C-alpha positions as CSV (number, residue, x, y, z in Angstrom):
1,M,71.7,23.7,-58.3
2,A,68.7,24.2,-56.0
3,Q,66.5,21.1,-54.9
4,T,63.0,22.5,-54.3
5,A,59.6,21.8,-53.1
6,T,56.9,23.0,-55.4
7,R,54.2,24.3,-53.2
8,A,53.4,25.4,-50.0
9,I,52.2,22.4,-47.1
10,E,49.1,22.9,-45.5
11,L,49.7,22.1,-42.0
12,V,46.9,23.3,-40.4
13,P,43.7,24.5,-43.1
14,D,43.8,27.9,-43.7
15,R,46.1,28.3,-40.5
16,L,49.5,27.2,-41.0
17,Y,51.9,26.6,-43.9
18,R,55.3,25.6,-44.4
19,L,57.0,27.1,-47.2
20,G,60.3,26.3,-48.5
21,A,63.0,24.1,-50.4
22,M,65.1,21.0,-50.1
23,M,68.6,22.2,-49.7
24,P,71.2,19.3,-50.9
25,L,74.1,18.5,-48.3
26,D,77.2,18.2,-50.4
27,G,79.9,18.9,-47.8
28,R,79.4,22.8,-48.1
29,I,76.7,23.2,-45.0
30,S,78.4,23.9,-42.2
31,W,75.4,23.2,-39.5
32,V,75.3,19.6,-41.0
33,P,78.0,16.2,-40.3
34,S,80.4,16.9,-43.4
35,D,80.1,13.9,-44.3
36,L,76.5,14.0,-45.0
37,R,75.2,13.4,-48.5
38,E,71.5,14.0,-48.3
39,F,68.8,16.8,-48.5
40,Q,67.5,18.9,-45.9
41,P,64.5,20.8,-45.8
42,A,64.8,24.7,-45.5
43,N,61.8,26.1,-44.1
44,C,59.8,29.1,-43.2
45,Y,56.3,29.2,-41.8
46,L,53.1,31.1,-42.6
47,V,50.5,31.7,-40.1
48,M,47.2,33.0,-41.3
49,E,44.5,34.9,-39.0
50,G,41.9,36.4,-41.4
51,K,43.3,39.1,-43.4
52,N,46.3,39.1,-41.3
53,A,49.3,37.1,-41.8
54,T,52.7,36.2,-40.2
55,L,55.5,35.1,-42.2
56,I,58.2,33.4,-39.5
57,D,61.5,34.1,-41.2
58,T,62.1,34.5,-45.2
59,G,64.3,31.9,-46.0
60,P,67.9,31.7,-47.7
61,A,68.2,34.1,-50.6
62,L,69.1,30.5,-52.7
63,Y,65.4,29.9,-52.5
64,E,63.8,33.3,-53.5
65,E,61.9,32.0,-56.3
66,E,60.1,29.5,-54.7
67,I,59.3,31.2,-51.3
68,V,57.5,34.1,-53.2
69,E,55.7,31.7,-55.8
70,Q,54.3,29.7,-52.8
71,L,53.3,33.1,-50.9
72,K,51.5,34.3,-53.8
73,A,49.6,30.8,-54.1
74,V,48.2,31.1,-50.7
75,L,48.1,34.8,-49.6
76,P,44.5,36.1,-50.5
77,P,44.4,39.3,-52.2
78,G,44.6,42.1,-49.6
79,T,46.2,40.5,-46.9
80,H,48.3,42.1,-44.3
81,L,52.0,40.8,-44.1
82,T,54.2,40.8,-41.1
83,V,57.5,39.4,-41.2
84,F,58.9,38.1,-37.5
85,V,62.5,37.3,-38.0
86,T,63.8,34.6,-35.6
87,R,67.5,35.2,-36.0
88,L,69.1,38.4,-37.3
89,E,71.1,36.4,-39.9
90,P,70.7,36.1,-43.9
91,E,69.2,32.4,-43.8
92,G,66.3,34.1,-41.7
93,L,65.7,37.5,-43.6
94,G,67.3,37.0,-47.1
95,N,64.3,37.3,-49.1
96,I,62.8,40.2,-47.2
97,G,63.1,42.6,-50.2
98,P,62.0,40.3,-52.8
99,I,59.2,39.3,-50.6
100,H,58.1,43.2,-50.3
101,S,58.8,43.6,-53.9
102,A,56.3,40.9,-55.1
103,I,53.8,41.2,-52.3
104,G,54.2,43.8,-49.9
105,I,55.1,43.9,-46.2
106,D,53.6,46.0,-43.4
107,H,55.9,45.2,-40.5
108,I,58.9,43.6,-39.8
109,I,59.5,42.6,-36.2
110,T,62.3,40.5,-34.3
111,G,62.3,39.9,-30.5
112,G,63.8,41.4,-27.0
113,I,65.6,44.6,-26.8
114,P,68.1,46.1,-29.2
115,N,71.4,44.2,-28.8
116,M,74.9,45.5,-30.1
117,F,75.5,41.9,-31.0
118,D,72.7,41.6,-34.1
119,S,74.0,41.1,-36.8
120,W,72.3,43.5,-39.3
121,N,75.5,45.1,-39.5
122,E,77.2,41.8,-40.8
123,I,74.6,42.0,-44.3
124,P,76.0,43.7,-47.1
125,G,73.9,47.0,-48.0
126,F,70.9,46.2,-45.2
127,V,71.6,49.2,-43.3
128,E,71.8,51.6,-46.1
129,L,69.0,49.9,-47.5
130,W,66.6,50.0,-44.1
131,N,68.0,53.3,-43.8
132,G,66.6,54.7,-46.9
133,R,63.3,52.1,-46.4
134,S,60.8,54.8,-47.7
135,D,62.1,54.0,-51.3
136,W,62.8,50.3,-50.4
137,L,59.9,48.8,-48.5
138,G,57.7,52.0,-48.7
139,D,56.0,54.1,-46.1
140,R,54.0,51.5,-44.3
141,A,57.0,49.1,-43.5
142,F,58.9,49.5,-40.1
143,M,60.8,47.2,-37.9
144,D,59.8,46.9,-34.3
145,R,60.5,44.3,-31.2
146,V,58.5,42.0,-29.1
147,A,59.8,41.3,-25.7
148,T,59.8,37.5,-25.0
149,G,56.8,36.5,-23.4
150,E,54.8,38.5,-25.6
151,P,52.6,38.3,-28.6
152,I,53.4,39.4,-31.9
153,P,50.7,42.0,-33.1
154,M,48.2,40.3,-35.5
155,G,45.2,41.8,-36.3
156,G,44.1,41.7,-32.9
157,S,45.1,38.2,-31.9
158,D,47.5,37.0,-29.5
159,R,48.2,33.4,-30.7
160,L,52.0,34.1,-31.4
161,L,54.0,34.3,-28.6
162,V,57.8,35.6,-28.5
163,L,60.0,32.9,-26.3
164,A,63.6,33.1,-25.7
165,A,65.3,30.3,-27.4
166,P,67.0,27.9,-24.5
167,L,69.9,26.8,-26.8
168,R,71.4,29.5,-28.8
169,I,74.5,31.4,-29.1
170,L,73.1,35.2,-30.1
171,A,70.0,36.6,-30.2
172,T,67.6,34.2,-31.2
173,F,64.1,33.6,-30.7
174,W,61.3,30.9,-30.8
175,V,57.3,31.5,-31.5
176,Y,54.9,29.3,-30.0
177,D,51.3,29.3,-31.8
178,R,48.7,28.8,-29.1
179,E,45.9,27.9,-31.8
180,T,47.8,25.1,-33.6
181,R,50.2,24.1,-30.6
182,T,53.1,24.6,-33.0
183,L,56.6,25.5,-31.5
184,L,58.7,27.3,-34.0
185,T,62.5,26.3,-33.1
186,T,64.5,28.4,-35.8
187,D,67.6,26.5,-35.7
188,V,67.1,23.6,-33.0
189,F,65.4,20.5,-34.0
190,G,67.0,20.7,-37.3
191,H,68.4,17.5,-36.9
192,T,66.8,15.7,-39.4
193,S,67.4,15.6,-43.2
194,V,65.9,13.0,-46.2
195,R,67.5,10.8,-48.7
196,R,65.5,12.3,-52.0
197,A,64.9,16.0,-53.0
198,A,61.3,14.2,-53.6
199,D,60.5,13.2,-50.2
200,S,58.1,15.0,-47.7
201,P,59.4,17.7,-45.6
202,V,57.1,16.8,-42.7
203,R,56.9,13.5,-40.6
204,S,53.7,12.6,-38.6
205,S,54.2,9.1,-37.4
206,L,57.2,7.3,-35.6
207,A,56.9,4.8,-38.8
208,E,58.0,7.7,-41.0
209,D,61.0,8.7,-39.0
210,D,64.2,7.2,-39.0
211,T,66.2,9.3,-37.0
212,T,68.5,7.8,-34.1
213,Y,70.1,9.4,-31.0
214,E,73.5,8.9,-32.9
215,S,72.5,10.6,-36.2
216,A,70.7,13.5,-34.1
217,R,73.7,14.1,-31.8
218,A,76.0,14.1,-35.0
219,H,73.8,16.9,-36.6
220,V,73.5,18.8,-32.9
221,L,77.1,18.7,-32.3
222,A,77.9,19.7,-35.6
223,K,75.3,23.1,-35.2
224,F,76.4,23.8,-31.6
225,P,80.3,22.1,-31.1
226,W,80.4,24.2,-27.9
227,I,78.0,22.2,-26.1
228,P,80.6,19.6,-24.8
229,Y,82.6,22.6,-23.0
230,A,79.4,24.4,-21.7
231,N,77.9,24.1,-18.9
232,M,74.1,22.9,-19.7
233,D,72.5,22.9,-16.6
234,T,70.5,26.2,-17.4
235,V,69.7,25.0,-21.1
236,V,68.4,21.7,-19.8
237,E,66.2,23.6,-17.3
238,K,64.8,26.2,-19.9
239,V,64.0,23.2,-22.5
240,D,62.5,21.4,-19.8
241,A,60.1,24.5,-18.9
242,I,59.2,25.5,-22.5
243,F,57.6,21.8,-22.9
244,K,56.2,22.0,-19.6
245,E,54.4,25.2,-19.8
246,H,53.3,25.0,-23.7
247,P,51.5,22.1,-25.0
248,V,53.2,21.5,-28.5
249,E,51.8,19.0,-30.8
250,T,53.9,20.2,-34.0
251,I,57.9,21.2,-33.7
252,A,58.4,23.2,-36.9
253,P,62.2,23.9,-37.4
254,M,64.0,26.4,-39.7
255,H,66.0,23.6,-41.3
256,G,65.3,19.5,-41.1
257,C,61.8,18.1,-41.2
258,V,58.6,19.3,-39.4
259,L,57.6,16.8,-36.8
260,R,54.2,16.4,-36.2
261,G,52.1,14.5,-33.5
262,E,52.5,14.0,-29.5
263,A,54.4,10.5,-30.2
264,L,57.2,12.0,-32.9
265,V,57.1,15.0,-30.5
266,S,58.1,13.2,-27.5
267,K,60.5,11.2,-29.3
268,H,62.8,14.1,-30.6
269,V,62.4,16.1,-27.4
270,D,63.8,13.1,-25.3
271,I,66.8,12.7,-28.0
272,L,67.8,16.0,-27.7
273,R,67.3,16.0,-24.1
274,R,69.4,12.9,-23.6
275,I,72.0,14.9,-25.9
276,L,72.2,18.0,-23.3
277,D,72.2,15.3,-20.3
278,E,75.4,13.9,-21.7
279,H,76.9,17.0,-21.6
280,L,75.3,18.2,-18.3
281,E,77.1,14.8,-16.6
282,A,80.2,15.3,-18.5
283,T,80.8,19.0,-17.2
284,A,79.2,18.3,-13.5
């Protein structure tokens, strides 16, 4: 049974919210260590800009009710809602239909250019629904692409920048919020979990964080088991470049805790860098 957070969490007043639930780790989730028996935040994020809002991912369909209710509680009447999908996979777009039915979606956007490896066709019924969207999503809704390095259209604001994810397999995009200095990292930096469903999905200090190199490494290699066999030099360079070019005060992953504050961000970047460096040296 789903364990959930009951409300949206305001990360930056009236500007940025974390939505989602607590996912029980009971051996059935493939992207975490198989022996872990805890909970992991399942997150999506709402960015507000006046009467415009952008939802970064929609969360797994398992949490449809929680995410729709959280959106209803936060969005003012008349808000124009855009959905940006960081990965064309069910956990990122699983609630597009319910959100549109309950609230209304003006645009659906993802990054890059059309890609033959995108997984839309793997989602049962999605293509048929999309092709008939005048009845499903209404005439106002359509899908578009934003190239990496370009902003997501948001009522004239250019605060949300699309970045190519440096650590990925198929097409994946990070988003950088210039206003709140938040880096939304989809399935990277998801190497944390919590002991109880009632624990906070947000960590704001080193004292709140029990992550070790060993615990993070187990998570990272469960999610990206190919790392030990890959040449990691380009990945390391791109990770370094993102954090050099963009000041980051909050890391907001799709899975795992939101990491806030310079000290905590620095700690987790250093841990990830150490994991990648370890395998960079091994494959040199």
